[in-house]
N, C-alpha and C positions, 0 to 999 in steps of 0.2 A: 180462586177461592170458591168453594161450593156454598150454596145457600139452599134453604128449605123453601121450595116453591109449590109443593103439593101437600094436601092435607084433607082430612075429613073432619068436619066440625058439627057438633050438636049444641044448640043453644036452648037451654031449659029455663024459661022464665026470664027474669031480669038478673043477669049475672052478677052475683056478689062474690063468687069464687071462680078461679080459673084452674082447670085441670088439664095438664098436658100428659098424654099417655103415649109412651114410646114402644113401638113394636120391636120384635126380636130380630136376630140374625137369620138369614134365609127366609125373610118374611116381608110383609108390607102392611100399610095401614088398612087396606081393604080386608085382608085376612083377619087382622086384629078386630076390626069393626064388627065382624060377624059374631064374635064371641061376647060382645059387651052388653047386650040388653039387660041382664040382671044388675049391671052396674049403672047404666044410664037411667033406668026407670026409678032409681032410688035417690037421684040427685036433683034437687030443686034449686032454681035460681043459680045455675052454674053454666059456664061455658066449658065444654069438653072438646079439646082439640087433639087429633091424632095426626101428627106430622109424619110425612114420608121421608125416610132417610134418602139423601141425595145421591148416595153411592150405589151403583149396580153391584149386586152380590157376586163375589168371586166364584161361587159354586153354582149359582142358578141365575141365568141372565134375566129372568122375569121377576126376581126377588131383589131385596135391598139389604144393605148392611150399614151400620153406623160407622164402622171402621173395619179394616181387614183383620180377621183372626189369623189367617195363614201367614201373614207377614211376621207375626210374633210366635206362632205355634203351628208350623207347617204340617206336623204329623198328628195334630189333635191330641198331643200327649196329656193335656190337662184333664181329659176324660178318663185316662187309664192309669196314671201314676198311682202309686200305692198309698200315699199319705196326703192329708190336707195341706201339710207344709209344702210338699212338692207342687201341689196344685196351685197354691197361693203364689209360689215363686214364679210360676209361668204367667199368671195374670199380672204379677208385679212388673213384668217386662213391657206391658202394654200401655205404659204412660203416654207415649207419643200418639197412640190411637185415640185415647180418651181426650187428650188435650185438643187434638184437631177436631174431633166430633163436637166438643163443647164450644169450639170457636164458631160453629155455625148454628148450634142449638141456642146458645145464650142470646144472640140478637133476635132470633125468632121469638123467644119467650118475652123478651123486653118489648117487642113490638105488640104482642098480644096484651100485655099488661097496660100498655099505653092506650091501645084500642078500647079496652073495657074500663079504663080509668081505675085500675086496681093496683094494689101494692104487693110486694113480695109476701107479706103475711097472708094474703088471700090466694096464694099460689100453691098448688099441689102437683108434684111431679111423680108420675107413675111409670112403670115400665115392666116389660117381660123379658127375661133372659138377658141378652146383650143390652136391650133397652133398659132393663132393671139396673144393670151395672152403670150405664150412663146416667140414669136417673139419680142414683146415689151420688155419683161423682159430681154431677151438675148441681145438685142440691147443696152439697158441701162446699162448692166453689162459688156460690152466690155471695155477693157483697153483704146482703142483708138476709136474715133468717126467713125462710118460707114457711107456709102453713104446715106442710108435711110432705114426706116422701114415702112412696109405697113401692116395694120391690116384690115382684113375682118371680120366683126361681132365679134369683140373682146372687151376686157376691160383691163385697166391697173390693174395688180394684182401681188403680194400683195403690196398695196400702201405704207403701213408703212415701210416695208422692203426696198422698192426701195427709199423711201425718205431718208433713212439712208445710203444706200449702192450704189446707182447708181453712175456710173463713167463717162458715156458718154451721150450726149443729142442730138441724131440725128434728122435730118429732118424726119417728120413722116406724113404719109397719113392714115387717118381713113376712112374706107368705111363701111357703115352700112345701112341696110334696115329699113325704118320707120315703117314696120309692122313685124319686127323680133319677132318671137314667142318663142325664147329660150334665147337669150342674149338681154335683153330689150333695146329699142332704146335710153333710157335715158343714157345708158352706153357711148354713143358717146360724149355727152356734158361733162359728168363726166370725161372721159378719156382725152378729149381735155384740160380741165382746169388743171388736174393734171400734164399732160406732159408740158404744158406751164409754170406752176409754177416751174417745175424742170429745165426749160431752153430750151426745144425743140421748134423748129418751126413746127407748126402743120397745116395741111390742112385737110379738110373734103370733103367727097363726099357722099351724101344721095341718096340711091336707092329708088325711089318712089314706094310704095307698095311692097317693097322687104321683103321677109321672111328671114329665117335663111339659107342662101345659097350664093354661089358665082354666080354673074350674069355677062353676057357678057359686059355690060356697065361698071361695076366695074372693070373688067379685063382690058378693054381699058384704063380706067383712071389710073390704076396701072402701065401699060406699059408706058404711057405718063409721069408719075411721074419719073420713072426710066430713061427714055430717056432724060428728061429735066435736070437732075442733072449731 
């Protein structure tokens, strides 16, 4: 059983909120951390933790992954199929990957809440790309509602599993570039509708001309979302 043993943490003031930010696929917490100053400088009295995925990436040995993409989509067809329906069907097959990733993410989050003597309502789970997908999954699978979930360039997956098993329905902010070249822009509307159907309050922020990356304006919007709840 894998566990999260590496992380980068930023403690701003006396933590009243816990923010867990998940890096993407073919990525790591150090790379993510370099992009976050516009986010970090706007959060007071928060503990912001960037956990490192415990799995070595199947594509790049110096990078990490939360679960294997090629196990479920060996040809990267999700990037190229013609319709959102076909794309969602591929992600829908990835339930075992999300379940196994959440099995080591959930106790990590629980230990942080205990460390800071905070509750689920004080918790915000954020993520980019594969990390965004896991952030959505994990936030929906918590026993108690969290403060909020923020997805950068993500998609709700696996939708069939979550429709059957989701337990909590947090306020969610979806941030997506309208020129995203890896997780198609249509995933924003698809995810919004699926989350609202489950019972989440959903906000959107579209990055004009944004590719598959975290942008400063998106980080400012994310920080404002956390501060306002």
